[in-house]
C-alpha positions as CSV (number, residue, x, y, z in Angstrom):
1,M,-88.9,64.0,-25.4
2,V,-88.8,66.2,-22.3
3,D,-92.3,66.4,-20.9
4,R,-91.9,68.2,-17.5
5,Q,-89.5,70.3,-15.5
6,I,-89.5,68.8,-12.0
7,E,-87.8,70.3,-8.9
8,F,-85.9,67.7,-6.9
9,K,-85.1,68.6,-3.3
10,I,-82.5,66.1,-2.2
11,L,-81.2,65.8,1.4
12,R,-77.5,66.0,1.2
13,Y,-74.9,65.1,3.8
14,D,-71.1,64.7,3.7
15,P,-69.8,63.6,7.1
16,D,-66.4,65.1,6.2
17,S,-67.7,68.7,5.8
18,D,-71.3,69.0,7.0
19,E,-72.5,69.3,10.6
20,A,-76.0,68.2,9.7
21,P,-77.9,67.1,6.6
22,H,-79.2,70.0,4.4
23,W,-81.6,70.3,1.4
24,Q,-80.3,71.0,-2.1
25,S,-82.6,71.7,-5.1
26,Y,-82.2,70.7,-8.7
27,S,-84.4,71.4,-11.7
28,V,-84.6,68.3,-13.9
29,P,-86.0,68.1,-17.4
30,C,-87.9,64.8,-17.1
31,D,-89.0,62.3,-19.8
32,P,-92.6,61.1,-19.3
33,D,-91.4,57.5,-18.8
34,W,-88.8,58.2,-16.2
35,V,-88.7,57.0,-12.7
36,V,-87.1,58.8,-9.8
37,L,-83.9,56.9,-10.2
38,D,-83.6,58.2,-13.8
39,A,-83.8,61.8,-12.6
40,I,-81.2,61.2,-9.9
41,N,-78.9,59.6,-12.5
42,W,-79.4,62.7,-14.7
43,I,-78.5,65.0,-11.8
44,K,-75.3,63.0,-11.2
45,D,-74.4,62.9,-14.9
46,N,-75.2,66.5,-15.8
47,V,-75.2,68.7,-12.7
48,D,-73.5,67.3,-9.6
49,E,-71.2,64.3,-9.8
50,S,-70.7,64.4,-6.0
51,L,-74.2,63.1,-5.3
52,S,-74.0,59.7,-3.6
53,Y,-76.6,56.9,-3.7
54,R,-76.9,53.2,-4.3
55,W,-78.4,51.4,-7.3
56,S,-77.7,48.5,-9.5
57,C,-80.4,46.6,-11.6
58,H,-83.0,49.3,-12.3
59,M,-85.6,46.5,-12.3
60,A,-86.8,46.2,-8.7
61,V,-84.7,43.0,-8.2
62,C,-81.6,44.0,-6.4
63,G,-83.2,46.2,-3.7
64,S,-80.4,48.6,-3.5
65,C,-82.1,51.9,-4.6
66,G,-84.4,52.4,-1.7
67,M,-85.0,56.0,-0.7
68,M,-87.6,58.2,1.0
69,V,-89.6,59.8,-1.8
70,N,-92.0,62.5,-0.6
71,G,-91.8,60.9,2.8
72,E,-92.5,57.3,1.7
73,P,-90.0,54.5,1.6
74,T,-89.8,53.3,-2.0
75,L,-87.6,51.8,-4.6
76,S,-86.6,54.7,-6.7
77,C,-86.5,52.5,-9.8
78,K,-90.3,51.8,-9.4
79,A,-91.3,55.4,-8.5
80,F,-92.7,56.7,-11.8
81,L,-92.5,60.5,-12.1
82,R,-96.0,60.6,-13.6
83,D,-97.3,59.6,-10.2
84,Y,-95.7,62.6,-8.5
85,P,-96.2,66.4,-8.4
86,D,-93.7,68.9,-9.9
87,S,-91.8,69.1,-6.6
88,I,-90.3,65.9,-5.2
89,E,-88.3,65.4,-2.0
90,V,-85.8,62.6,-1.8
91,E,-83.8,61.6,1.2
92,A,-82.1,58.6,2.8
93,L,-84.2,55.9,4.3
94,N,-85.5,56.5,7.8
95,N,-84.2,54.6,10.8
96,F,-80.7,54.2,9.4
97,P,-77.6,56.3,10.0
98,I,-76.6,58.3,6.9
99,E,-73.3,57.4,5.5
100,R,-73.4,60.0,2.8
101,D,-76.3,61.7,1.0
102,L,-78.8,58.9,0.1
103,V,-76.5,56.1,1.2
104,V,-77.3,54.6,4.6
105,V,-75.3,52.4,7.0
106,L,-76.6,48.8,6.8
107,D,-74.5,47.3,9.6
108,R,-77.5,46.8,12.0
109,F,-79.6,45.2,9.3
110,M,-76.9,42.8,8.3
111,E,-76.2,41.8,11.9
112,N,-79.8,41.2,12.6
113,L,-80.1,39.0,9.5
114,A,-77.2,36.9,10.7
115,K,-78.8,36.4,14.1
116,V,-81.8,34.5,12.8
117,K,-79.7,32.0,10.9
118,P,-81.2,32.7,7.5
119,Y,-80.3,29.5,5.8
120,I,-81.5,25.9,5.7
121,I,-80.3,23.8,8.7
122,P,-80.7,20.3,7.4
123,K,-81.4,17.2,9.5
124,E,-78.3,15.6,8.0
125,E,-75.6,16.8,5.7
126,R,-75.9,15.8,2.0
127,T,-73.3,15.6,-0.7
128,P,-73.8,16.4,-4.4
129,E,-73.9,12.6,-4.9
130,D,-76.9,12.4,-2.7
131,G,-78.9,14.6,-5.1
132,T,-81.0,17.6,-4.4
133,Y,-83.7,18.0,-1.7
134,T,-87.2,17.5,-3.0
135,Q,-90.4,19.3,-2.1
136,T,-94.1,19.0,-3.0
137,P,-95.8,22.1,-4.5
138,A,-97.7,22.4,-1.2
139,Q,-94.5,22.4,0.8
140,L,-93.0,25.1,-1.4
141,K,-96.2,27.2,-1.2
142,A,-96.0,27.2,2.6
143,F,-92.9,29.5,2.6
144,K,-92.6,30.9,-1.0
145,Q,-94.1,34.3,-0.3
146,Y,-91.7,35.0,2.5
147,S,-88.7,33.9,0.3
148,M,-89.3,36.8,-2.1
149,C,-87.6,39.4,0.1
150,I,-84.9,41.4,-1.8
151,N,-83.4,43.0,1.3
152,C,-84.3,46.5,0.2
153,T,-84.8,47.6,3.9
154,L,-87.9,49.6,3.0
155,C,-89.8,47.8,5.8
156,Y,-87.1,49.0,8.3
157,A,-87.6,52.6,7.2
158,A,-91.4,52.2,7.6
159,C,-91.5,50.4,10.9
160,P,-92.0,52.6,13.9
161,Q,-90.6,49.9,16.3
162,V,-87.3,50.0,14.4
163,G,-87.1,53.7,15.1
164,L,-88.0,53.3,18.7
165,E,-86.2,50.1,19.7
166,D,-82.5,49.9,18.8
167,G,-82.3,46.2,19.4
168,F,-85.5,45.2,17.5
169,L,-84.6,42.6,14.9
170,G,-86.9,44.2,12.4
171,P,-89.5,42.9,9.8
172,A,-87.2,41.4,7.1
173,A,-85.1,39.4,9.5
174,L,-88.1,38.1,11.4
175,A,-90.0,37.2,8.2
176,L,-86.9,35.4,6.9
177,A,-86.6,33.4,10.1
178,H,-90.3,32.4,9.7
179,R,-89.6,31.5,6.0
180,Y,-87.0,28.9,7.0
181,N,-89.0,27.6,9.9
182,L,-91.8,26.8,7.4
183,D,-89.4,25.1,5.0
184,S,-89.8,21.3,5.0
185,R,-86.1,20.8,4.5
186,D,-85.1,22.7,7.6
187,V,-84.9,21.5,11.2
188,G,-83.5,24.7,12.7
189,R,-86.6,26.1,14.3
190,S,-85.4,25.4,17.8
191,A,-82.0,27.0,17.0
192,R,-83.8,30.2,16.1
193,E,-86.4,30.1,18.9
194,D,-84.3,32.0,21.5
195,V,-83.6,34.9,19.1
196,L,-87.2,35.1,17.9
197,T,-88.8,35.0,21.3
198,E,-86.4,37.4,23.1
199,H,-87.4,40.9,24.0
200,D,-86.2,42.2,20.6
201,G,-87.8,39.5,18.6
202,V,-91.4,38.9,17.4
203,W,-93.0,40.1,20.6
204,A,-91.5,43.6,20.0
205,C,-93.7,44.0,16.9
206,S,-96.8,46.1,17.6
207,F,-98.5,45.0,14.4
208,V,-98.8,48.4,12.8
209,G,-98.4,46.7,9.4
210,A,-96.4,49.5,7.7
211,C,-93.8,47.0,6.7
212,S,-96.2,45.1,4.5
213,Q,-97.6,48.3,3.0
214,V,-94.3,49.4,1.6
215,C,-92.9,46.0,0.6
216,P,-92.3,46.0,-3.2
217,K,-92.5,42.2,-3.4
218,D,-95.7,41.7,-1.4
219,V,-93.8,39.6,1.1
220,D,-96.1,40.7,3.9
221,P,-93.6,40.5,6.8
222,A,-96.3,41.7,9.2
223,A,-98.3,38.5,8.6
224,A,-95.1,36.4,8.9
225,I,-94.4,37.9,12.3
226,Q,-97.9,37.3,13.6
227,Q,-97.7,33.7,12.4
228,A,-94.3,33.3,14.2
229,K,-96.0,34.6,17.4
230,I,-98.6,31.9,17.1
231,A,-96.1,29.2,16.4
232,S,-94.0,30.4,19.4
233,T,-97.0,30.3,21.7
234,I,-97.9,26.8,20.6
235,D,-94.3,25.6,21.1
236,Y,-94.3,27.2,24.6
237,F,-97.3,25.2,25.8
238,V,-96.3,22.0,24.0
239,E,-92.9,22.1,25.6
240,R,-94.5,22.4,29.0
241,L,-97.2,19.8,28.5
242,L,-95.1,17.4,26.4
243,P,-91.4,18.1,27.1
244,G,-89.2,17.5,24.1
245,R,-92.1,17.3,21.6
246,S,-91.9,20.8,20.2
247,R,-90.0,21.2,17.0
């Protein structure tokens, strides 16, 4: 049952034909249970098949449908229309180059993720015959929150430092590095240290906290970064007082 007629203003951009992004309006008959992604799918299916955007799961799991909705970074599959007025503006995520319409270029994000070595660096290699690594509930709890990231990049769109500093690694990458540094199975902290403590690492964060406010999985990257700063400071002094003792 159609409940409302909502005007969607979508920022369009085709690099092959447009000199700059421009707004285009669509009137959408919306079901009361729809989310923003449903309305955008309706536009593409019924009005304008040229509209480009990313989405996959429709369950806030894949992280691919991030957009600016009325100026706020959000997953469009979680943005229920009942929470918005009768006029909604949708545009590509802030702080990323636009590839086309609502699709952004993620090269910088992917490169920054790779820099922090986002994987377990074990003390010694194990074979399947050796069995799996084991952890206590307390060891899992130490990093579990920071492992919930779905790489939606909303934190990058919200972070003022990402917009100001081209080289800044960004909230998700730094939180992920901290996640592995806290993992009892990992011994790669020293291998990540130079990247985390360089000019574009944790110390470039000004602790605005916008990244944590928009995170759909409550990862709290702002807290992870501050904890990483503390750990880095401790390592610095331990290394100077007791060389070779820092992890």
